[in-house]
N, C-alpha and C positions, 0 to 999 in steps of 0.2 A: 089496441096497442099500437101505442107509437112505436116508432123505428126512428133512431136516427142515424144517418146514414155519412159517415167520414169520409171522403176520397180514396185514398190511399185501401181502406179499406172495405167497400163499396162491396164487390162483388162477395166477400167471405160473410158481413154482416146478413146480407142475399138468404146466401145460404141456411148462416144459423139459424136466423129467423124459420126461415121452411122447414129446414129438418125439426124443428120445433114443432110446427104446426103440424109435419105429419106424425108422428110420436102421440098427439094429440086424438090427433082421428083415430088409430091404429089402438089406443086406449080408452077410447070413449068410451065403449062398452062395457069397458072393468070399472073406472069410474061412475058407470050410472047414467052415462050421457048418449046420443046417436046412434047405432049399433056402427062398424062400417059390413056395407052387407059383400060377401064375395063377387057376388052376379054384375053389380053397379064396377068394382073393378076392373071383371073380366070385360064386360061391353063399355066402357070405359076405351081401355087396352085395344078391344076389337076395331072400334070404329077411328083409334088415330092411328093402328097400322094402315085401316084401309084410306085414310086421309092423305097416304102421303105421296099419291098416285099428282097431287098438283103442289104448288106452293114452289116455295126457294126448294133447288138441290133435284131437283123432279128428274133432271135428262139422264142421274145415275142410275134409275131403273131400267133404263137402258141399255146404257154403258160397261156397267159392271156384270151383264150377264151376255153379254156380248164377248169384254174381255175375259171373262173365266172358258168359255165356248172355244175362242180361239188357244187360247191354254190347252183345253180338254180335246180337241182337233189335232194339234201338235201330241200330245200324249195318249189319243190311241190309234195316232196311225203309228208311231213305234210297239205300241202293243201289239196291235194286228200282223206287221213285220216282223216280229220276235215268237210269234204263236202264240201269245199272251189269251189267256180267256178276259172274258169282260170284265172290267175294274168291278165296280158294283158285287158281284156274284161272287171274286173271291175273296172280295172284304168280308162281306157277309160269313160266306158259306166254308171261309178255310182258317181258323184262326190260328195256325202254323204261322201262316204268311200275314197276318192282319199289321202285327206291328210295323211290317217294310212297310207295305202297303199306306200304311195313315204314315210315315215319313215320307214317303214319296207324293202323295197328297199335298202332306202340308209345305214341303217344298215348292211344289208348281203352283198353288196357291195361296198359301200363305200370307204372301203381301196384299195377294189382291182382298184375300179377309179382313185383314185388317185395315185395310184401307176404307172397305167397306164399313167395319163398325168405326173408324174415326166418322167418316162424313154422314153416317145415321147421330151421332152423337152430336154434330153438327146441327144435323136439321133439327133434334131434339132442343138443344140450346135455344137457337134461332122461334124457332114456331110454339114449342109444347113451353117452352120457358124451364123444363123440369127432364131431369135426365131418368130414363126406365133399362137398366141395362139387360133386360130380363128381351123387352121389345127388339133394344139394339141386336141382339145375339140372335133372335128372330128374323131380322131383315138381312143381316149379312149372311146368316146359314140358305135363306133363299136368295139372295142375290145373288152369292160366289160359289156355295157348296153343290146346293141342286142343281144348276144346270151342268157345272162339271163333272158332275156322275153323270146325266143325262147324254152330254153330248159324247165324253168320252168312250159311254159303252156302246151309242149309237154308230160313232166314227168307226169302232173296235169292227162291230157286225159289217157296215156298209165295207170298209177295205175288205174283211178275210173273204166275204160271197161276191167280191168284185172280181179280187186277185190274190185265187186263191192258191197254196203253196202246194209246187209240184211236187210229189215224194221223189227224195233222191235214188239213188241207183246205186 
């Protein structure tokens, strides 16, 4: 298949050609071609997730969890001072407070999560030359939300244990 690229439409033409190739791969089994194996897709996805620790933008793998941890320490400290229980267990165990806590979570790290999504999309464009939305969401969650939840809970516990509230008389 020969593709002629015009300069202003270069990016659009490349995406169109790739989408047609992707569609052909998906429906190859229906038309009697080689089947696409789910195991191969998972193996490729896993390999691409693991390979992100090198190459361009690998410093984000350290900086984003660090920034999430800083936000988490600040929020965990406030939780401990207010005598609130651990954030994650409250989020999971109390459905009545879940909506409020999710709003608070998004307020604290929403921008960081969006930055993680954007940086991973840039990484995929540079290295993989394709965009995989599920990989982007997995990476952004691992880099922003998981460290935030862990560090916020640990901070709350540590502050509560080191500085217990005295009963008021």
